[in-house]
C-alpha positions in Angstrom: 61.3 175.8 -64.2 64.6 174.1 -64.7 67.3 174.7 -62.0 70.7 175.4 -63.5 73.9 175.1 -61.6 75.8 178.3 -61.4 79.1 178.2 -63.2 81.6 180.1 -61.0 84.4 181.9 -62.8 87.4 183.6 -61.4 85.6 186.9 -61.1 82.2 185.6 -60.0 80.9 187.0 -56.7 77.6 185.7 -55.5 76.0 183.6 -52.7 78.3 180.6 -53.5 81.3 182.9 -53.0 80.6 183.3 -49.3 82.6 180.8 -47.2 81.9 180.0 -43.6 85.1 178.8 -41.7 84.4 176.1 -39.2 86.0 175.6 -35.8 89.7 176.7 -35.8 90.0 176.8 -39.6 90.2 180.6 -39.5 93.3 180.4 -37.3 95.1 178.1 -39.7 94.1 180.2 -42.7 95.2 183.5 -41.2 97.6 182.7 -38.3 99.2 186.1 -38.2 95.9 187.7 -37.2 96.0 185.7 -34.0 99.7 185.4 -33.1 101.3 188.3 -34.9 103.4 186.4 -37.5 104.6 182.9 -38.5 108.3 183.7 -37.9 110.3 183.2 -34.7 108.2 185.8 -32.8 105.0 184.0 -33.6 106.5 180.6 -32.8 107.5 181.7 -29.3 104.1 183.5 -28.8 102.6 180.0 -28.7 104.5 179.3 -25.5 103.5 182.7 -24.1 99.8 182.0 -24.7 99.9 178.8 -22.7 102.1 180.2 -19.9 99.9 183.2 -19.6 97.0 180.9 -18.7 99.1 179.4 -15.9 100.0 182.9 -14.6 96.4 183.8 -14.6 95.8 180.9 -12.2 98.6 182.3 -10.1 96.9 185.8 -10.1 93.7 184.1 -8.9 95.8 182.5 -6.0 95.8 178.9 -7.1 99.2 178.3 -8.8 102.6 178.5 -7.3 104.8 176.4 -9.6 105.1 176.4 -13.4 107.5 174.1 -15.3 108.3 174.7 -19.0 110.2 172.0 -20.8 111.8 172.2 -24.3 111.8 168.5 -25.4 114.4 166.9 -27.7 111.8 166.0 -30.2 110.8 169.6 -30.8 107.9 169.7 -28.5 107.2 172.1 -25.6 105.3 171.3 -22.5 103.9 173.7 -19.8 102.9 172.2 -16.5 101.3 174.1 -13.6 99.7 173.3 -10.2 96.6 175.4 -10.7 93.0 174.1 -10.4 93.1 172.3 -13.8 90.9 173.0 -16.8 87.4 171.7 -16.1 86.7 168.4 -17.9 83.0 167.7 -17.2 80.2 168.0 -19.7 79.6 171.6 -20.8 75.9 172.5 -20.2 75.5 174.2 -23.6 78.0 172.5 -25.9 77.1 169.0 -24.6 80.7 167.9 -24.8 83.7 167.9 -22.5 84.5 171.4 -21.3 88.2 170.6 -21.9 87.5 170.1 -25.5 85.4 173.3 -25.7 88.2 175.4 -24.2 90.9 173.9 -26.5 88.9 173.7 -29.7 86.6 176.7 -29.7 87.5 180.4 -30.3 86.3 182.8 -27.6 85.7 180.0 -25.0 87.2 180.6 -21.6 86.6 181.5 -18.0 87.7 185.1 -18.2 84.7 186.9 -19.5 82.5 187.3 -16.3 85.3 188.0 -13.7 83.9 185.3 -11.4 86.7 182.8 -12.0 89.5 185.4 -12.7 89.4 189.0 -11.3 92.3 190.0 -13.6 94.0 188.1 -16.4 96.2 188.5 -19.4 94.3 186.1 -21.7 91.0 188.0 -22.2 89.8 186.9 -25.6 89.5 183.1 -25.1 91.5 182.4 -28.2 95.0 181.9 -26.8 95.3 178.2 -26.1 92.9 177.2 -28.8 95.1 179.0 -31.3 98.1 177.0 -30.1 96.0 173.9 -30.6 95.1 174.9 -34.1 98.7 175.7 -35.1 100.2 172.5 -33.7 100.7 169.2 -35.5 100.5 167.5 -32.1 98.8 168.8 -29.0 98.1 167.0 -25.8 96.3 168.2 -22.7 96.6 166.4 -19.3 94.5 167.6 -16.4 94.7 166.6 -12.8 91.6 167.4 -10.7 88.9 165.7 -8.8 91.3 162.9 -7.9 91.7 161.8 -11.5 94.0 162.4 -14.5 92.3 163.3 -17.7 93.9 163.4 -21.1 92.9 164.3 -24.7 95.1 164.6 -27.8 94.6 166.8 -30.9 96.1 167.4 -34.3 95.7 170.8 -36.1 93.0 171.6 -33.6 90.9 168.5 -34.2 90.4 166.0 -31.4 92.0 162.5 -32.0 89.5 161.0 -29.6 87.4 161.7 -26.5 88.7 162.8 -23.1 90.1 159.7 -21.3 90.8 159.0 -17.7 94.3 157.6 -17.6 95.0 157.4 -13.8 94.5 158.8 -10.3 96.1 161.8 -8.7 95.7 163.8 -5.4 97.2 166.8 -7.1 95.6 169.5 -9.3 97.0 171.2 -12.4 97.2 171.3 -16.2 100.0 170.1 -18.6 99.9 171.2 -22.2 102.4 169.6 -24.6 102.5 170.6 -28.3 104.6 170.5 -31.4 104.3 173.5 -33.8 103.1 172.7 -37.3 106.1 173.1 -39.6 103.7 173.8 -42.5 102.6 177.0 -40.7 105.9 178.4 -39.3 109.1 179.5 -40.9 111.0 177.8 -38.1 109.8 175.3 -35.4 113.0 175.4 -33.3 112.4 177.1 -29.9 115.3 179.4 -28.8 116.2 178.9 -25.1 117.2 182.5 -24.5 114.0 183.8 -25.9 111.8 181.5 -23.8 113.9 182.3 -20.7 113.6 186.0 -21.3 109.8 185.9 -21.0 109.7 183.5 -18.1 112.2 185.6 -16.2 110.1 188.7 -16.5 107.0 186.8 -15.4 108.9 185.6 -12.3 109.9 189.2 -11.5 106.2 190.4 -11.9 104.9 187.5 -9.8 107.2 186.9 -6.9 104.8 184.3 -5.4 105.4 182.0 -8.4 108.4 179.7 -9.1 109.0 179.1 -12.8 111.4 176.4 -13.9 112.7 176.1 -17.5 114.2 172.9 -18.7 115.9 172.2 -22.0 116.3 168.6 -22.8 118.3 169.4 -26.0 121.2 171.0 -24.0 120.5 169.4 -20.6 120.0 172.9 -19.1 117.7 173.8 -16.2 117.1 177.3 -14.8 114.8 178.4 -11.9 113.3 181.9 -11.9 111.9 183.0 -8.5 112.4 186.6 -7.3 110.9 187.4 -3.9 111.9 191.1 -4.3 109.6 191.5 -7.3 110.0 194.7 -9.2 113.0 195.8 -7.1 114.8 192.7 -8.3 113.6 193.4 -11.8 115.0 196.9 -11.9 118.3 195.8 -10.4 118.5 193.0 -13.1 117.9 195.5 -15.9 120.5 197.9 -14.5 123.1 195.3 -13.9 125.4 196.8 -16.6 125.0 200.4 -15.3 126.4 202.3 -12.4 123.4 203.4 -10.3 123.2 206.7 -8.5 119.9 206.3 -6.6 118.1 203.7 -4.5 115.1 201.9 -6.1 111.9 203.9 -5.5 108.8 201.7 -5.1 105.4 203.1 -5.7 102.2 201.1 -5.2 98.5 201.7 -4.8 95.0 200.7 -5.7 92.1 202.6 -7.1 88.9 201.1 -5.6 86.6 202.7 -8.1 88.2 201.0 -11.2 89.7 198.1 -9.2 93.1 199.0 -10.7 96.3 198.1 -9.0 99.5 200.0 -9.7 103.1 198.9 -8.8 106.1 200.9 -10.1 109.8 200.7 -9.3 112.5 203.0 -10.7 116.0 204.2 -10.1 118.6 206.3 -11.9 122.0 205.4 -13.3 124.9 207.4 -14.8 123.9 206.6 -18.4 121.9 208.6 -20.9 119.1 206.1 -21.9 115.6 205.8 -20.6 114.5 202.1 -20.1 110.9 201.9 -19.1 109.2 198.4 -19.2 105.4 198.4 -19.0 103.1 195.5 -18.2 99.3 195.1 -17.9 98.1 191.9 -16.2 101.6 190.5 -16.8 101.4 191.2 -20.6 104.4 193.2 -21.8 103.0 196.2 -23.6 106.0 196.9 -25.8 104.4 200.0 -27.3 103.5 201.5 -24.0 100.1 203.2 -23.7 98.2 205.1 -21.1 99.9 203.6 -18.1 103.3 204.9 -19.5 102.0 208.3 -20.3 100.5 208.6 -16.8 103.8 207.7 -15.2 105.8 210.1 -17.4 103.4 213.0 -16.8 103.4 212.5 -13.0 107.2 212.2 -12.9 107.7 215.5 -14.8 105.1 217.5 -12.9 106.0 216.2 -9.5 109.7 216.8 -9.9 109.2 220.2 -11.4 106.9 221.1 -8.5 109.6 219.9 -6.0 112.2 222.0 -7.8 110.1 225.2 -7.6 109.5 224.8 -3.9 113.0 223.6 -2.8 115.7 224.5 -5.2 116.8 227.1 -7.7 118.0 226.1 -11.2 119.2 228.3 -14.1 117.7 226.0 -16.8 114.2 224.9 -17.6 113.7 221.2 -17.3 111.4 219.1 -19.5 110.3 215.5 -19.4 113.3 214.0 -21.2 115.7 215.6 -18.6 114.0 213.8 -15.8 114.0 210.5 -17.7 117.7 210.5 -18.7 119.3 207.5 -17.0 116.1 206.2 -15.6 115.3 202.5 -15.4 111.6 201.8 -14.5 109.2 198.9 -14.5 105.5 199.7 -14.5 103.0 196.9 -13.7 99.3 197.5 -13.8 96.5 195.1 -13.0 93.1 196.0 -14.2 89.9 193.9 -14.8 89.0 195.6 -18.1 92.1 196.3 -20.1 91.7 197.6 -23.7 94.5 196.4 -25.9 95.2 197.2 -29.5 94.9 193.8 -31.2 95.2 190.2 -29.9 98.9 190.5 -29.4 98.4 193.2 -26.8 101.2 195.7 -27.5 99.6 199.0 -26.3 97.1 199.9 -23.6 94.3 202.3 -24.4 92.3 202.7 -21.2 92.1 206.5 -20.4 91.0 205.8 -16.8 94.3 203.9 -16.2 96.3 207.0 -17.1 94.5 209.0 -14.5 94.9 206.3 -11.8 98.7 205.9 -12.5 99.2 209.6 -12.6 97.4 210.2 -9.3 99.1 207.3 -7.4 102.6 208.2 -8.8 102.3 211.9 -8.0 101.1 211.3 -4.4 103.6 208.5 -3.6 106.6 210.2 -5.3 105.9 213.5 -3.4 105.9 211.6 -0.1 109.2 210.0 -1.0 110.9 213.3 -2.1 109.8 214.9 1.2 111.0 212.0 3.3 114.4 211.5 1.6 115.8 215.0 0.5 119.3 213.5 -0.1 117.9 211.1 -2.7 115.8 213.9 -4.1 118.9 216.0 -4.6 120.6 213.2 -6.5 117.7 213.0 -8.9 117.4 216.7 -9.4 121.2 217.1 -10.0 121.0 214.4 -12.6 118.1 216.1 -14.4 119.8 219.5 -14.3 123.0 218.0 -15.9 120.8 216.3 -18.5 119.2 219.7 -19.4 122.5 221.4 -19.6 123.8 218.7 -21.9 120.6 218.9 -24.0 121.1 222.6 -24.6 124.8 222.2 -25.3 124.0 219.4 -27.8 121.4 221.6 -29.5 123.9 224.3 -30.0 126.4 221.9 -31.4 123.8 220.5 -33.7 122.9 223.9 -35.0 126.6 224.7 -35.5 127.1 221.6 -37.6 124.0 222.4 -39.6 125.2 225.9 -40.3 128.6 224.5 -41.4 126.9 222.0 -43.6 124.7 224.7 -45.1 127.8 226.7 -46.0 129.5 223.6 -47.4 126.4 221.9 -48.8 128.3 220.6 -51.8 131.0 219.1 -49.7 130.8 215.4 -48.9 133.4 213.5 -46.9 136.7 213.1 -48.7 136.7 209.3 -48.1 133.2 208.9 -49.6 133.2 207.3 -53.1 129.6 208.3 -54.1 127.4 206.7 -56.7 126.3 208.4 -59.9 122.5 207.9 -59.4 120.5 210.5 -57.6 117.6 208.3 -56.9 117.7 207.4 -53.1 115.5 204.3 -53.6 118.1 202.6 -55.7 121.2 203.9 -54.0 123.2 202.0 -51.4 125.9 203.2 -49.0 128.4 200.6 -47.8 130.1 201.6 -44.5 133.2 199.5 -44.7 135.7 198.6 -42.0 139.2 199.8 -42.9 140.9 201.6 -45.8 142.2 198.4 -47.4 138.7 196.8 -47.6 137.4 200.2 -48.7 139.8 200.2 -51.6 138.7 196.7 -52.8 135.0 197.7 -52.4 135.5 200.9 -54.4 137.1 198.9 -57.3 134.6 196.1 -57.2 131.4 198.0 -56.7 128.8 199.0 -59.3 129.4 202.8 -59.5 125.9 203.5 -60.7 124.2 202.8 -57.4 126.8 201.7 -54.8 128.6 204.3 -52.6 131.5 203.4 -50.4 132.5 205.0 -47.1 135.6 203.4 -45.4 136.0 204.0 -41.7 139.3 204.0 -39.9 139.4 201.5 -37.0 136.7 201.2 -34.4 134.2 204.0 -34.0 133.4 205.6 -30.7 131.3 203.6 -28.2 128.3 206.0 -28.0 126.8 204.0 -25.2 129.3 205.6 -22.8 129.7 209.0 -24.4 127.5 212.1 -24.1 126.0 213.6 -27.3 128.4 216.6 -27.4 131.5 214.3 -27.5 129.8 212.1 -30.1 129.4 215.1 -32.4 133.1 215.8 -32.2 134.1 212.4 -33.5 135.3 212.5 -37.1 134.1 209.1 -38.1 130.6 209.7 -36.8 130.5 213.2 -38.5 131.5 211.5 -41.8 128.6 209.1 -41.5 126.1 211.9 -40.6 127.2 214.0 -43.6 127.2 211.1 -46.0 123.7 209.9 -45.0 122.4 213.4 -45.2 119.4 213.1 -42.9 120.6 214.9 -39.8 120.9 213.2 -36.5 119.2 212.9 -33.1 121.0 214.4 -30.1 118.9 212.4 -27.7 119.3 208.6 -27.3 116.1 206.6 -27.4 114.3 209.5 -29.0 110.5 208.9 -28.8 108.6 210.2 -31.8 105.3 209.6 -29.8 106.5 211.8 -26.9 104.2 214.8 -27.3 106.2 216.8 -24.8 109.4 216.4 -26.8 107.7 217.2 -30.1 106.2 220.4 -28.6 109.5 221.6 -27.3 111.4 220.8 -30.5 109.1 221.0 -33.5 111.9 220.3 -36.0 112.7 216.7 -36.4 116.3 216.0 -35.5 116.7 213.0 -37.8 114.5 212.7 -40.8 114.7 209.3 -42.4 112.9 210.6 -45.5 115.9 212.8 -46.3 118.5 209.9 -46.4 120.5 209.9 -49.6 120.5 206.1 -49.8 117.7 203.5 -49.7 120.0 201.0 -48.0 122.7 201.6 -45.4 124.9 198.5 -45.4 127.5 197.7 -42.6 130.3 195.7 -44.1 132.9 194.4 -41.7 135.2 191.4 -41.4 133.7 188.0 -40.5 135.7 187.7 -37.3 135.6 188.9 -33.7 136.9 192.4 -34.5 134.4 192.7 -37.3 131.6 191.7 -34.9 132.8 194.4 -32.4 132.7 197.0 -35.1 129.3 196.0 -36.3 128.0 196.2 -32.7 129.6 199.7 -32.2 127.9 200.9 -35.4 124.6 199.3 -34.5 124.8 201.0 -31.1 125.2 204.4 -32.8 122.4 203.8 -35.4 120.0 202.5 -32.8 120.5 205.3 -30.4 120.8 208.3 -32.8 119.3 207.2 -36.1 116.8 204.7 -35.0 114.4 205.3 -37.9 116.9 203.7 -40.2 116.1 200.5 -38.4 112.3 201.0 -37.9 111.9 201.9 -41.6 114.0 198.9 -42.8 116.9 200.8 -44.3 119.8 199.3 -42.3 121.5 196.1 -43.3 124.5 194.0 -42.5 126.6 192.4 -45.3 127.6 188.8 -45.0 131.1 188.2 -46.4 132.3 184.6 -46.7 134.7 183.0 -44.2 136.2 180.4 -46.5 137.2 179.8 -50.1 137.1 176.1 -51.1 139.0 175.2 -54.3 139.2 171.9 -56.2 140.9 172.1 -59.6 139.3 175.0 -61.4 136.2 175.0 -59.2 136.0 177.7 -56.6 133.2 178.0 -54.0 132.6 180.1 -50.9 131.3 179.2 -47.5 129.9 181.6 -44.9 130.2 179.3 -41.9 131.8 176.0 -40.9 128.7 173.9 -41.6 128.4 175.2 -45.2 132.2 174.7 -45.6 131.8 171.0 -44.7 128.8 170.7 -47.1 130.8 172.0 -50.0 133.7 169.7 -49.2 131.4 166.7 -49.2 129.9 167.8 -52.5 133.3 168.1 -54.1 134.2 164.7 -52.8 131.2 163.2 -54.4 132.0 165.0 -57.7 135.5 163.5 -57.4 134.1 160.0 -57.0 131.9 160.4 -60.1 128.7 161.3 -58.3 128.7 158.4 -55.9 127.6 158.9 -52.3 130.9 158.8 -50.5 130.9 158.1 -46.8 131.7 161.2 -44.8 134.2 160.2 -42.2 136.2 162.2 -39.7 138.9 164.1 -41.5 142.5 163.8 -40.5 144.3 166.8 -39.0 146.0 167.2 -42.4 142.7 167.1 -44.3 141.3 169.7 -41.8 144.1 172.0 -42.5 142.9 175.5 -43.4 145.4 178.0 -44.9 145.2 181.7 -45.3 144.6 183.2 -48.7 148.1 183.0 -50.3 149.4 182.4 -53.8 150.5 178.9 -53.0 148.6 176.7 -50.6 149.4 173.1 -49.6 146.7 170.7 -50.9 145.0 168.2 -48.6 145.2 164.5 -49.5 141.8 164.8 -51.3 143.1 167.6 -53.5 140.8 170.2 -51.9 142.3 173.6 -50.8 140.4 175.5 -48.0 141.5 179.1 -47.5 140.2 181.3 -44.7 139.9 185.0 -45.4 141.6 187.0 -42.7 139.4 190.0 -43.6 137.7 191.9 -46.4 141.0 193.5 -47.3 142.3 190.0 -48.2 139.7 189.6 -50.9 140.4 191.1 -54.4 137.7 193.4 -55.9 136.2 190.6 -58.0 135.8 188.3 -55.1 134.3 191.0 -52.9 131.8 191.9 -55.6 130.7 188.4 -56.5 130.4 187.2 -52.8 129.3 190.2 -50.9 128.1 193.1 -53.0 126.5 191.6 -56.1 122.7 191.9 -55.6 122.2 188.7 -57.5 124.4 186.6 -55.2 124.9 188.5 -51.9 123.2 187.9 -48.6 122.1 190.9 -46.6 120.7 190.7 -43.0 118.0 193.4 -42.4 118.4 194.9 -38.9 115.0 194.9 -37.1 113.9 195.7 -33.6 111.0 193.9 -32.1 111.1 195.6 -28.7 113.1 198.8 -28.3 113.4 198.7 -24.5 114.9 195.2 -24.6 117.2 196.3 -27.3 118.4 199.2 -25.1 119.1 196.6 -22.3 121.0 194.5 -24.8 123.2 197.4 -25.9 123.8 198.4 -22.2 124.9 194.8 -21.6 127.2 194.6 -24.6 128.6 198.1 -24.5 128.3 199.3 -20.9 130.9 199.5 -18.1 130.1 196.3 -16.3 131.9 193.2 -17.4 130.1 190.3 -15.6 126.7 190.8 -17.4 128.5 191.0 -20.7 130.4 187.8 -20.0 127.2 186.0 -18.9 125.4 187.2 -22.1 128.2 186.0 -24.4 128.4 182.6 -22.6 124.6 182.2 -22.9 124.3 183.2 -26.5 127.6 182.1 -28.1 125.9 179.1 -29.7 123.7 181.4 -31.8 126.8 183.2 -33.2 125.0 186.3 -34.3 123.5 189.3 -32.6 119.7 189.1 -32.2 118.3 192.6 -31.7 
């Protein structure tokens, strides 16, 4: 019988359609499955995966120092003084154990709990994923009196493990360069790396972590002997605290789970609770968070019943207003949702945290009645404000129901009734609002001008916020209600049971896009931050559902003859100037030299501007109001040409801390943040 080769077509599905991915090929084919995404978050996750291995060595008692270096060539190296990855022949794989660990998925020393009692890296895919997604990867191991080294590219060894020297020390150094064909960006951000290393140092007071940036010649050492107490004080640096840090710790012998919690109260209205399991930041919380919240509510309510009399009934959110807490749990068998470990699912951990928190907190309240009184008084005031805000909200709703056809007088609405295609521009100032109204597409673009700077809601209670005219206009125009509780948690079962009706319903918004449009200057940045603070705290679903944007107006107009171009920053301005110079020289590559002071002269937008010696006129827009309607439309509002930045939140708790820093009462943390992040020139939420 003649064998015929199967002709595969586009729709053929048979035995030859089944593909077996070898080695680390699966990681390169579907990187987001292993590191979350291929954007900035996934890029920095590579560093986290390697550092987590060093921290696991510290948890096992073998590592005291970790050095992370951002090299000028785009590489990152992580060096620790742990035991060093074994390099000998693997008994099963019959090759170097170092190569097995770095080139094989699900290969590691954290499965049997003999080498590591607790660890963050549990799947054995972390460092091998980093290897697979790097164009260059080099492992250097010091152990057994020798220095071993092996290099890789895209997860493939470039040679065998070599002995390159002798050493009396032990430890592992991993150096890698992310593959630019995989990631959207391969430039590590110092502040993002520092943020993770700082929290690891808080969680592990026995470890000293050093961060070096060769690009900017910066070095920072993170070592906090106070542990979680130092962590809480760091988070609360922008707030005025009203209680001392309360430290709760304990261990459950049956599950071998260790619990450490520190929390305190401030005069603010937000809850900031950071949760960690085996040093992994669980940004979506989980059972350890619910255990703490349940214990806090029950224990404080029990204390009130026995020791005080209150006229109002207190619920969980009242006890959590103004609280800053860090929860750190170490357990040998954590169950995470996905490889990126964002939520804990162990039911037994909830029971352990609840029991330990209840017992220790009760002891504290009995031992320190004056501190207990401060906490109870804070919660009672929160409950009274909650009830007052609810009445104010209901009053506004009744008023809106009576005047349902009335929209804010300043709102120039669009003609379309389809929310999916409608856009609301919230514009800084009446002058800019006038230009926007004339330049817009009336079919789908609505304009709401605001007068001056809106209320800083970070420092105001909800009742005062509801009395602010500018905020009331935004609430009415958007038409989806509003939350009277900052940091409203849709997953908070207790809140949902006490208030079945959703305060802010993103599905009822009258517009598919809410666009903040402010001047491209310092005042404009302040107004954007004020508005972002409001939306984040009281209409957060606009952000989580991808409906909030920031318009990007140009900073400069560059004119040469009849040619007009627009630049959105200094770098783009210089690029356009160079292009115009080349056009002037007939397309030749002209040498870009330092311009004279006269050639660098930038004028404001006026009818007559002095020309530079090269004939190019550069005008800087003082604000949106300086642009005529046609300019505003073509540069900032035309969907074909405009640039919109979508506002996203990766970690809500860290965003709360950011807004506290930027909009809180304390000046030093704000100054430090601005000095540290000025180079990035845009708010990263």
